[in-house]
C-alpha positions in Angstrom: 0.1 -0.2 0.0 1.0 3.4 -0.8 1.7 6.1 1.9 1.7 9.3 -0.1 -2.3 9.9 -0.9 -2.5 10.5 -5.0 -4.6 13.7 -6.1 -7.0 13.2 -9.2 -7.4 16.4 -11.5 -9.7 17.1 -14.1 -8.8 16.7 -17.5 -9.0 20.8 -18.0 -6.5 21.1 -15.5 -4.1 18.6 -16.6 -4.6 20.9 -20.3 -4.3 23.6 -18.5 -0.9 22.6 -16.7 0.4 21.4 -20.3 -0.4 23.3 -22.7 -2.3 21.1 -24.7 -5.2 21.0 -26.8 -7.7 18.3 -26.2 -7.3 16.8 -29.3 -3.7 16.4 -29.1 -3.7 15.2 -25.8 -6.1 12.2 -26.8 -3.8 11.5 -30.1 -0.9 11.7 -27.5 -2.8 9.3 -25.1 -3.2 6.8 -28.0 0.4 6.7 -28.9 0.9 5.9 -24.9 2.9 9.1 -25.1 0.8 11.0 -22.3 -0.3 9.8 -18.9 -3.3 7.7 -18.9 -6.8 8.8 -18.2 -8.7 7.4 -15.3 -12.5 6.9 -15.9 -14.3 8.7 -13.3 -17.8 9.1 -14.5 -20.0 7.9 -17.7 -18.5 11.1 -19.4 -15.3 12.1 -17.3 -11.7 11.1 -17.0 -9.4 12.5 -14.7 -5.5 12.0 -14.2 -3.0 11.3 -11.3 -1.9 14.7 -10.7 2.1 13.2 -10.1 2.0 11.4 -13.7 0.9 14.5 -15.1 4.0 16.7 -13.1 6.1 13.6 -14.1 5.3 14.0 -17.7 6.0 17.8 -17.7 9.3 17.1 -16.2 10.2 14.5 -18.9 9.5 17.3 -21.3 11.9 19.6 -19.5 14.5 16.8 -19.4 13.9 16.5 -23.2 14.7 20.1 -24.1 17.5 20.3 -21.9 19.8 17.4 -23.3 18.9 18.5 -26.7 20.3 21.8 -25.7 23.2 19.8 -24.1 24.3 18.4 -27.4 
């Protein structure tokens, strides 16, 4: 069992944090290049906040590694 409590954020918040458009996020999800959503209702999804934060950190790391070469 995990000690840390995970927090869910709604799709709108995930899009806002990642500065992505809905259609592009769905495309990235389909390509397994974006965190997988969690279905929380018949027409609602959410994301694990730490997974979105890790995705953002990975994009920053990619940028920094490209600039270092």
